[in-house]
C-alpha positions in Angstrom: -15.1 -21.2 28.5 -15.0 -20.2 24.8 -16.5 -17.0 23.8 -19.2 -16.8 21.2 -19.2 -14.6 18.1 -18.8 -14.6 14.3 -15.6 -12.9 13.3 -14.0 -11.3 10.3 -10.2 -11.4 10.8 -7.7 -9.1 9.2 -3.9 -9.8 9.5 -1.3 -7.2 8.3 2.3 -8.3 8.3 4.5 -5.3 8.7 8.3 -4.8 8.9 8.2 -4.6 12.7 4.9 -6.0 14.0 2.2 -8.4 12.8 -1.2 -7.0 13.5 -4.5 -9.0 13.9 -7.8 -7.3 14.1 -11.0 -9.4 14.7 -14.4 -7.8 14.1 -17.3 -9.4 15.9 -20.2 -9.1 13.4 -22.8 -9.7 16.1 -21.7 -7.0 18.6 -19.5 -4.6 16.5 -16.6 -5.0 18.9 -12.9 -5.2 17.9 -10.3 -7.5 19.2 -6.6 -6.6 18.7 -3.5 -8.7 18.8 0.0 -7.3 18.1 3.1 -9.5 18.0 6.6 -9.0 16.6 7.0 -10.0 13.0 9.2 -12.9 11.8 10.9 -11.3 8.8 12.3 -14.5 7.3 9.1 -16.5 7.9 6.2 -14.1 7.9 3.6 -16.8 7.9 4.8 -17.8 11.4 3.7 -14.4 12.7 0.3 -14.9 11.1 -0.3 -18.3 12.7 1.0 -17.2 16.1 -1.4 -14.3 16.1 -4.3 -16.6 15.1 -3.3 -19.1 17.8 -3.7 -16.3 20.4 -7.1 -15.5 19.0 -8.2 -19.1 19.2 -7.2 -19.6 22.8 -10.7 -18.5 23.8 -12.6 -19.0 20.5 -13.5 -21.8 18.2 -12.0 -21.9 14.7 -15.6 -22.2 13.3 -16.3 -18.7 14.7 -14.0 -17.2 12.0 -16.0 -16.4 8.9 -13.2 -15.1 6.7 -9.5 -14.0 6.8 -8.1 -11.0 5.0 -4.4 -10.8 4.6 -1.9 -8.1 3.6 1.7 -9.1 3.0 5.0 -7.6 2.0 6.6 -10.8 0.8 6.4 -9.7 -2.9 8.2 -6.4 -2.2 10.8 -8.1 0.0 11.6 -10.6 -2.7 12.2 -7.9 -5.3 14.3 -5.9 -2.8 16.5 -9.0 -2.4 15.7 -10.3 1.1 18.4 -12.9 1.6 16.2 -15.8 2.4 13.8 -15.2 -0.5 15.6 -16.7 -3.6 14.3 -15.4 -6.9 13.2 -18.4 -9.0 15.0 -19.1 -12.3 12.8 -17.4 -14.9 12.8 -17.4 -18.7 11.1 -15.3 -21.3 9.8 -16.0 -24.8 9.4 -13.0 -27.0 9.3 -11.8 -30.6 12.4 -12.1 -32.7 14.6 -9.0 -32.3 13.0 -7.9 -29.0 14.6 -9.9 -26.2 16.6 -6.9 -25.0 13.6 -4.6 -24.5 13.3 -5.5 -20.8 17.0 -4.6 -20.3 17.2 -1.5 -22.5 14.1 0.0 -20.8 13.6 3.8 -21.0 16.2 6.5 -21.2 15.8 7.4 -17.6 18.5 8.0 -15.0 17.1 7.8 -11.5 20.1 9.7 -10.3 21.2 12.1 -13.0 24.4 13.3 -11.4 25.6 10.0 -10.0 28.2 8.6 -12.3 28.2 5.3 -10.5 24.4 4.7 -10.5 23.4 1.1 -11.3 20.1 0.1 -12.7 18.3 -2.7 -10.8 19.5 -6.2 -11.8 17.7 -7.8 -14.6 15.2 -10.4 -13.5 15.7 -12.7 -16.5 19.2 -13.5 -17.7 19.8 -12.8 -21.3 20.6 -16.4 -22.1 17.1 -17.3 -20.8 15.4 -14.8 -23.0 14.3 -16.7 -26.2 13.3 -15.2 -29.5 10.7 -16.8 -31.8 9.5 -15.8 -35.2 6.1 -14.1 -35.2 4.8 -10.6 -35.7 1.5 -8.8 -35.1 0.9 -5.3 -36.5 0.0 -2.3 -34.5 -3.6 -2.6 -35.8 -3.8 -6.3 -34.7 -3.2 -7.8 -38.1 -1.1 -11.1 -38.0 1.8 -10.3 -40.2 3.8 -13.4 -39.5 2.2 -16.5 -37.9 3.8 -18.0 -34.9 6.7 -20.3 -35.7 5.9 -23.4 -33.6 9.3 -25.0 -34.3 11.0 -21.9 -32.6 8.7 -22.3 -29.6 9.5 -26.0 -29.3 13.2 -25.3 -29.4 12.9 -22.7 -26.7 10.9 -25.1 -24.5 13.5 -27.8 -25.0 16.2 -25.5 -23.6 13.9 -24.2 -20.8 13.3 -27.8 -19.7 17.1 -28.6 -19.7 17.8 -25.4 -17.7 15.4 -26.2 -14.9 13.4 -23.0 -15.3 10.7 -22.5 -12.6 8.6 -19.8 -14.3 8.1 -18.6 -17.9 7.0 -15.2 -19.2 5.6 -14.8 -22.7 5.5 -11.4 -24.2 5.0 -10.6 -27.9 5.0 -7.3 -29.7 1.5 -5.8 -30.1 -0.2 -8.7 -28.3 -2.3 -6.1 -26.5 -4.3 -5.6 -29.6 -4.3 -9.2 -30.8 -3.3 -11.9 -28.4 -3.8 -14.9 -30.7 0.0 -15.6 -31.3 0.7 -15.2 -27.6 -2.2 -17.5 -26.7 -0.9 -20.1 -29.1 2.5 -20.0 -27.6 1.0 -20.2 -24.1 -1.0 -23.3 -25.1 2.1 -25.1 -26.5 4.0 -24.3 -23.3 1.1 -25.5 -21.1 1.1 -28.9 -22.8 4.9 -29.3 -22.4 5.8 -27.6 -19.1 3.7 -29.2 -16.4 5.9 -28.0 -13.5 6.6 -24.5 -14.8 4.5 -21.4 -13.9 3.3 -19.6 -17.0 2.5 -15.9 -17.5 1.3 -14.2 -20.7 1.7 -10.4 -21.0 -1.8 -9.9 -22.6 -3.4 -11.7 -19.6 -1.4 -9.7 -17.0 -1.4 -6.2 -18.6 -3.3 -4.6 -21.4 -1.0 -1.6 -21.8 0.4 -0.5 -25.2 3.9 0.4 -24.1 6.0 -2.7 -24.8 8.7 -2.1 -22.2 6.2 -1.6 -19.4 4.1 -4.6 -20.5 7.1 -6.8 -20.8 8.4 -5.7 -17.4 5.0 -6.4 -15.8 4.8 -9.9 -17.1 8.4 -10.6 -16.1 7.7 -9.3 -12.5 4.6 -11.5 -12.5 6.5 -14.5 -13.6 9.3 -14.0 -11.0 6.8 -13.6 -8.2 4.5 -16.5 -9.1 6.5 -19.3 -7.5 7.2 -17.3 -4.4 3.6 -16.2 -3.8 2.2 -19.6 -4.6 4.6 -21.3 -2.2 3.8 -18.7 0.5 0.0 -18.8 0.1 -0.1 -22.6 -0.2 1.9 -23.1 3.0 -0.2 -20.5 4.8 -3.4 -22.3 3.7 -2.0 -25.6 4.9 -1.0 -24.0 8.3 -4.5 -22.5 8.6 -6.1 -25.9 8.2 -3.7 -27.3 10.7 -5.1 -25.0 13.4 -8.7 -25.8 12.4 -9.4 -22.8 10.1 -11.0 -23.9 6.8 -12.5 -20.6 5.8 -11.5 -18.6 2.6 -8.3 -16.7 2.6 -8.5 -13.3 0.9 -5.5 -11.1 0.0 -5.3 -7.3 -0.3 -4.2 -6.1 -3.8 -2.2 -3.0 -4.6 -5.4 -1.4 -6.0 -7.1 -1.5 -2.6 -9.4 -4.4 -3.4 -9.5 -8.0 -2.1 -9.1 -11.1 -4.2 -9.1 -14.8 -3.3 -5.8 -16.5 -2.8 -6.4 -18.5 -6.0 -6.8 -15.4 -8.1 -3.7 -13.8 -6.5 -1.6 -16.9 -7.3 -2.3 -16.3 -11.0 -1.5 -12.6 -10.9 0.9 -12.0 -7.9 2.0 -8.8 -9.5 -1.2 -7.3 -8.1 -0.1 -7.6 -4.5 3.3 -5.9 -4.5 2.0 -3.0 -2.4 -0.5 -5.1 -0.5 0.2 -3.8 3.0 0.3 0.0 2.4 -2.9 -0.2 0.4 -4.9 -1.6 3.3 -4.1 1.4 5.4 -5.6 3.8 2.9 -8.7 1.6 2.5 -9.1 1.7 6.3 -8.8 5.5 6.2 -11.5 5.6 3.5 -13.8 3.4 5.6 -13.3 5.6 8.7 -14.0 8.7 6.7 -17.3 7.1 5.7 -18.0 6.2 9.3 -17.3 9.7 10.7 -18.9 11.4 7.6 -15.7 13.0 6.2 -15.6 13.0 2.4 -12.0 14.2 1.9 -9.2 12.7 4.0 -5.5 12.3 3.9 -4.3 9.0 5.2 -1.1 9.2 7.4 0.4 5.9 8.5 3.6 6.0 10.5 4.7 2.5 11.4 7.9 0.8 12.5 10.0 1.3 9.3 8.3 4.0 7.1 5.7 6.6 7.0 3.1 6.6 4.2 0.5 9.1 3.0 -2.4 8.7 0.6 -5.4 10.8 -0.5 -9.1 9.9 -0.4 -11.6 12.0 -2.3 -15.3 11.5 -2.1 -14.4 8.3 -0.1 -12.5 6.9 -3.0 -8.7 6.5 -2.8 -6.6 8.1 -5.5 -4.8 5.6 -7.7 -2.0 5.6 -10.3 -2.0 3.3 -13.3 1.7 2.5 -13.2 4.2 2.0 -10.5 7.9 1.1 -10.2 8.2 -1.8 -7.7 11.4 -2.2 -5.7 12.4 1.3 -6.7 14.3 3.9 -4.7 12.5 6.7 -2.8 14.0 10.2 -2.4 12.2 12.9 -0.4 9.0 10.9 -0.6 9.1 10.5 -4.4 9.7 7.3 -6.2 12.7 7.7 -8.5 11.8 6.8 -12.1 14.1 4.3 -13.6 15.2 2.8 -10.2 12.8 -0.1 -10.2 10.7 -2.4 -12.3 7.7 -0.8 -14.0 4.3 -2.6 -13.4 1.2 -1.7 -15.4 -1.5 -2.2 -12.8 -3.5 0.3 -10.7 -1.8 1.1 -7.4 -3.2 3.3 -4.6 -1.3 6.6 -4.9 1.1 6.7 -2.0 4.1 8.7 -1.0 6.5 7.4 1.6 9.6 8.2 3.5 12.0 6.5 5.8 10.5 7.9 9.0 9.1 5.0 11.0 9.5 4.4 14.7 12.6 2.3 14.1 14.3 4.7 11.7 17.9 5.3 12.8 19.3 8.8 13.6 23.0 9.4 13.0 25.6 12.1 12.6 27.6 12.5 9.4 31.3 13.4 9.2 30.4 17.0 8.9 28.6 17.0 12.3 25.1 17.2 10.8 22.1 15.2 12.2 20.5 12.8 9.8 17.4 10.6 10.1 17.2 7.5 8.0 17.1 5.8 5.6 18.4 2.9 7.7 15.9 1.2 10.0 16.4 -1.0 13.0 13.4 -3.1 11.9 12.0 -5.8 14.0 15.4 -7.2 14.8 17.1 -5.7 16.8 14.6 -2.8 16.8 15.0 0.5 18.7 17.6 0.7 21.4 15.0 0.8 24.1 13.7 -2.7 23.2 16.9 -4.1 24.7 17.5 -6.5 21.8 21.0 -5.4 20.9 20.3 -2.2 19.0 22.9 0.6 19.6 21.8 3.3 17.2 19.1 5.7 18.4 15.8 5.8 16.6 12.7 8.0 16.4 11.1 5.8 19.0 14.0 6.3 21.4 13.8 10.1 20.8 10.1 10.1 21.6 10.7 8.0 24.7 13.2 10.4 26.4 11.1 13.4 25.4 8.4 12.0 27.6 5.9 11.1 24.9 6.1 7.3 25.5 5.5 5.4 28.7 8.1 2.7 29.2 5.6 0.6 31.0 2.7 0.7 28.5 3.9 -0.8 25.2 1.6 -3.6 24.2 -0.2 -3.2 27.5 3.0 -3.6 29.4 3.8 -7.0 27.8 6.9 -5.7 26.1 9.6 -4.4 28.3 11.2 -1.1 27.5 14.6 0.2 28.7 14.7 4.1 28.7 18.2 4.2 30.1 19.5 2.5 26.9 17.8 5.2 24.8 19.3 7.9 27.0 22.7 6.4 26.6 22.4 6.2 22.8 21.1 9.7 22.4 23.7 11.1 24.8 26.4 9.6 22.5 24.7 11.1 19.4 24.4 14.4 21.1 28.1 14.5 21.9 28.9 13.9 18.2 26.6 16.9 17.4 27.8 19.1 20.2 24.5 19.1 22.1 22.7 17.4 25.0 20.6 14.2 24.6 17.3 16.2 24.9 18.3 18.6 22.2 19.4 15.7 20.0 16.1 13.9 20.6 14.2 17.1 19.7 16.2 17.4 16.5 15.4 13.9 15.5 11.7 14.6 15.9 11.9 17.8 14.0 13.7 16.2 11.0 11.3 13.3 11.0 8.4 15.7 11.0 9.9 17.7 8.1 10.3 14.5 6.1 6.7 13.4 6.8 5.3 16.8 6.0 6.8 16.5 2.5 5.0 13.3 1.7 1.7 14.9 2.9 2.4 17.7 0.4 3.2 15.2 -2.4 -0.2 13.5 -2.1 -2.1 16.8 -1.7 -0.6 20.0 -3.0 1.4 18.3 -5.8 -1.7 16.4 -6.9 -3.7 19.7 -7.2 -5.6 19.3 -3.9 -5.8 21.9 -1.1 -4.8 20.1 2.2 -6.8 22.7 4.2 -10.0 21.1 2.9 -9.0 17.6 4.1 -9.2 15.8 7.4 -6.0 14.0 8.5 -6.5 10.4 9.6 -3.4 9.5 11.7 -2.6 5.9 12.5 0.2 3.4 12.8 2.0 2.9 16.1 3.7 6.3 15.9 1.3 8.3 13.7 -0.8 9.9 16.4 2.4 11.1 18.2 3.4 13.3 15.2 0.0 14.3 13.8 -0.4 17.7 15.4 2.8 19.3 14.2 2.2 17.9 10.7 -1.3 19.3 10.6 0.1 22.6 11.7 2.6 22.6 8.9 -0.1 22.0 6.2 -2.7 24.1 8.0 -5.0 21.1 8.3 -7.6 21.9 10.9 -8.9 18.5 11.9 -7.3 15.1 12.8 -9.0 11.8 13.4 -7.3 9.1 15.4 -9.1 5.7 15.1 -10.0 3.5 18.0 -7.1 1.1 17.3 -4.4 3.3 15.5 -1.5 0.9 15.8 -3.6 -1.9 14.2 -5.6 0.2 11.9 -4.1 -1.0 8.6 -5.4 -4.5 9.3 -8.9 -2.9 9.7 -8.7 -2.1 6.0 -8.7 -5.8 5.2 -12.2 -6.1 6.8 -13.6 -3.0 5.0 -12.3 -3.6 1.4 -14.5 -4.6 -1.5 -13.5 -7.2 -4.1 -11.7 -5.4 -7.0 -10.7 -6.7 -10.5 -9.1 -4.2 -12.9 -9.0 -4.7 -16.7 -7.6 -2.5 -19.4 -7.4 -2.5 -23.2 -5.3 -0.2 -25.3 -7.3 1.8 -27.9 -5.4 4.7 -29.4 -7.5 7.1 -31.4 -8.5 10.8 -31.5 -11.6 11.1 -29.3 -13.6 12.7 -32.1 -12.9 9.8 -34.4 -13.6 7.0 -31.8 -16.3 4.5 -32.8 -18.6 4.4 -29.8 -19.9 0.9 -30.8 -16.4 -0.5 -30.7 -15.7 1.0 -27.3 -19.0 -0.2 -25.9 -18.1 -3.7 -27.1 -14.7 -3.5 -25.3 -16.5 -2.5 -22.1 -19.0 -5.4 -22.5 -16.2 -7.9 -22.9 -14.3 -6.6 -19.8 -17.6 -6.6 -17.8 -18.2 -10.2 -18.7 -14.7 -11.2 -17.6 -15.1 -9.2 -14.3 -18.5 -10.8 -13.7 -17.1 -14.3 -14.0 -14.3 -13.4 -11.6 -16.6 -12.1 -9.0 -19.0 -15.0 -9.3 -16.1 -17.4 -8.7 -15.4 -15.5 -5.5 -19.0 -16.0 -4.3 -20.2 -12.4 -5.0 -23.9 -12.3 -5.9 -25.1 -10.3 -8.9 -26.8 -7.8 -6.7 -23.5 -6.9 -5.0 -21.7 -6.3 -8.3 -21.0 -2.9 -10.0 -18.7 -1.9 -12.8 -16.8 1.4 -13.0 -15.8 2.5 -16.5 -12.8 4.8 -17.2 -10.7 6.0 -20.1 -7.2 7.3 -20.3 -7.0 10.6 -22.2 -4.2 13.1 -23.2 -3.7 16.1 -25.4 -2.3 15.2 -28.8 1.5 15.1 -28.5 1.6 14.4 -24.8 3.5 11.3 -23.6 1.4 10.6 -20.5 -2.3 10.5 -19.8 -4.9 11.1 -17.1 -7.7 8.8 -16.2 -11.3 10.0 -16.0 -14.6 8.3 -15.3 -17.1 7.6 -18.2 -20.7 6.8 -18.0 -22.6 3.9 -19.6 -23.5 3.5 -22.4 -20.5 4.9 -24.2 -22.0 7.4 -26.7 -21.6 11.0 -27.8 -22.9 12.3 -24.5 -20.5 10.3 -22.4 -17.6 11.3 -24.7 -18.5 14.9 -24.2 -18.7 14.6 -20.5 -15.4 12.7 -20.3 -13.6 15.5 -22.3 -15.0 18.1 -19.9 -13.8 16.0 -17.0 -10.4 15.6 -18.6 -10.0 19.4 -19.0 -10.9 19.9 -15.3 -8.5 17.2 -14.1 -5.7 18.6 -16.2 -6.3 21.9 -14.7 -6.1 20.5 -11.1 -2.9 18.5 -11.8 -1.0 20.9 -14.0 -2.6 24.3 -13.3 -4.0 24.8 -16.8 -6.1 23.2 -19.4 -6.1 23.6 -23.2 -9.7 23.6 -24.2 -9.0 24.0 -27.9 -6.4 21.1 -28.1 -7.5 17.8 -29.6 -7.9 15.0 -27.1 -6.6 11.5 -27.7 -7.9 8.2 -26.1 -5.2 5.8 -25.1 -6.7 3.1 -22.9 -10.1 1.7 -22.0 -10.4 0.6 -18.3 -13.0 -1.2 -16.2 -13.1 -2.1 -12.5 -15.4 -4.9 -11.5 -16.4 -4.3 -7.9 -17.9 -6.8 -5.5 -19.3 -4.9 -2.6 -19.2 -6.3 0.9 -21.0 -5.1 4.0 -18.8 -2.6 5.8 -18.1 -3.1 9.5 -20.0 -0.8 11.8 -18.5 -0.3 15.2 -20.6 -0.6 18.4 -21.8 2.9 19.3 -21.7 4.1 22.9 -24.2 6.7 24.0 -22.6 10.1 25.0 -21.9 10.1 28.7 -20.1 13.5 28.9 -18.5 12.7 32.2 -15.2 14.4 32.8 -12.2 12.5 31.7 -9.8 11.7 34.6 -6.1 11.4 33.9 -4.3 8.3 35.2 -1.0 10.1 35.8 1.0 13.1 35.0 4.5 13.6 33.6 6.8 16.1 32.0 6.7 16.1 28.2 8.9 18.1 25.8 7.0 20.0 23.0 9.4 21.2 20.3 7.1 24.0 19.2 7.1 25.8 22.5 10.6 24.5 23.4 9.3 23.7 26.9 8.9 20.7 29.2 5.3 20.9 30.2 3.5 19.1 33.0 1.1 16.9 31.0 -1.9 14.8 32.1 -1.9 11.2 30.8 -5.2 9.5 29.9 -6.0 5.9 29.2 -7.8 5.4 25.9 -10.1 2.7 27.1 -11.2 5.0 30.0 -12.4 7.7 27.6 -16.1 7.8 26.6 -18.1 9.7 24.0 -18.5 13.3 25.0 -15.2 13.6 26.8 -13.1 16.6 25.9 -9.4 16.8 26.4 -7.5 20.1 26.5 -3.8 20.3 25.5 -1.3 19.4 26.5 -2.3 15.8 26.9 -1.1 12.2 26.3 -3.5 9.4 25.5 -2.0 5.9 25.9 -3.4 2.6 24.7 -2.3 -0.9 23.9 -1.0 -0.2 20.4 -0.2 3.5 20.2 0.1 6.8 21.9 -1.6 10.1 20.9 0.2 13.4 21.7 -2.1 16.5 21.9 0.1 19.5 21.3 -0.6 23.0 22.8 -3.2 24.8 20.8 -5.3 21.6 20.1 -8.3 20.1 21.8 -9.6 16.5 21.5 -13.1 15.0 21.8 -14.4 11.5 21.7 -17.1 10.6 19.2 -19.8 8.0 19.4 -17.6 5.4 17.7 -14.7 6.0 20.1 -12.6 7.9 17.6 -10.6 10.9 18.8 -11.4 14.1 16.9 -8.7 16.7 17.2 -9.2 20.3 16.3 -7.5 23.6 16.9 -8.6 25.2 20.2 -9.2 28.6 18.8 -11.7 27.2 16.3 -13.9 25.7 18.9 
């Protein structure tokens, strides 16, 4: 018998597992499916998870599908089965080397052998044409159409799959660029086209050119992936819209993403922060830190007043050191990204001993194949998961509800070997692995809080991912965070963000002027133009006028500074809103840098607008408080590195807990997709939505 219901489905493809969460809009219940990812064919994992869901449900019961994917990032990182398409670029005469010269940044200052990332467009495929637009938008030299035609002739002969068009100063006047785009559109019917002024409105030429090149490179890859996925969905009877998570934390239709694939480079990590913002709203916490520890990495983000913090530029496929992205190691992209810090500390991160006999954790990961040693798939190097297993935190019989077999003896053998290299026993080696991993993850929590000017003691930590709740207590102790929230489905929680995200479309326009000399009428006109564009995009996605809103922002900086901060601005843009934005800028500068210069002149750099299509947020089914005593299902010895003791620890089953239950430390809470470890000094309670609320015992 097939079950009834109307479902929103979110599918997050991670490096180790593919997670599906289905939300029943009629009952508020959640359904979870977790299967190993297929790294070389990620769409296979998506379809396999959906097939499991449809074993007892009709395809017509699915109302929409939200999807987060890492395929764009994998392609730029050079995944072996993701061939980068042959891409060409047409640019202003004399500027074809801008994308290769870049900025004078060395990602590793003292590394004499450092190599910049490979260029995405070979020099021989970068074509120059005669044209010139002045910095004020004046057309100095009209577009030479003969040059364009010659370039297109060669592009056709070379079998180019995608073309980027980027002209100097096209951000202030796109007419020459649009003319070249129209000529190319008439000639190249089988080539994907990207124009810089349509992809990015930033004024820095290198960053804008880099953005359009990345977009051009990704367009064939993302189009093929999404087209195949949509065909596969129809093959199993699903004809509902496919929405994709963008890096800014908003959803967009597959059709929109196919035009601007650069917007989904950090699709997966963004969905986790959106889920944390949603849970913060549900449990009435305004300020939260999102902590996601999955199979390959750990990531942290900040949510203030239920709005995730964002950055306006990001380097995709760059290197990360101590949680920080190394400037100059990747490809700059001018697009809002949720502000994240990450480190190589996932469950599958490998621990190893160097030649000096020191213990190291990461950056290598066992990934989905072969995975941690305990998976029994051929892995030989111990991982963080193996360390937690032999320390008693993990139950070898409970992973994925017991569906996935675990071999603790393999973990013990691997950690015993590591311990001998370090001159210690396997337990001590495992404890060292956990300590180092916690130290690395505490750093990324500091990056998104203390280094951004926020006091972590004022925030609630939302811990999720398959491994996040195991490590949350010592991390909270390190940052003096007094409260932790563990969602109902922590190992699948990122997929939940796909069901709670609104539609976002971000637009920007460069406008450099001293703020006291800005023409408010001209800025209001820019906002109106961007609002019109955003309204049309939302209407095409089926968003009604009553569900639309428009958030206005401007980028400001003190005169002489090289980088700016973004502040909100009210409508209409007039003298009062300018005054308020200046005050907001001084405050934000003080938060970030520790000081503000009230007497310094302020310069406007960019005008920004976010078009938002609000969707109804999922509301979980509430259970009345029963307050019956929680009964453990078993008991085992667990090692707690803070007390350096093996403690007899009761083990509870998550689905057996009800609102009103209180758990005292030490305790273990097991469930289908994750394990929560309650360290000594902490106490946990269950709220009406089923979330675990952890707090320090002395404060209760």
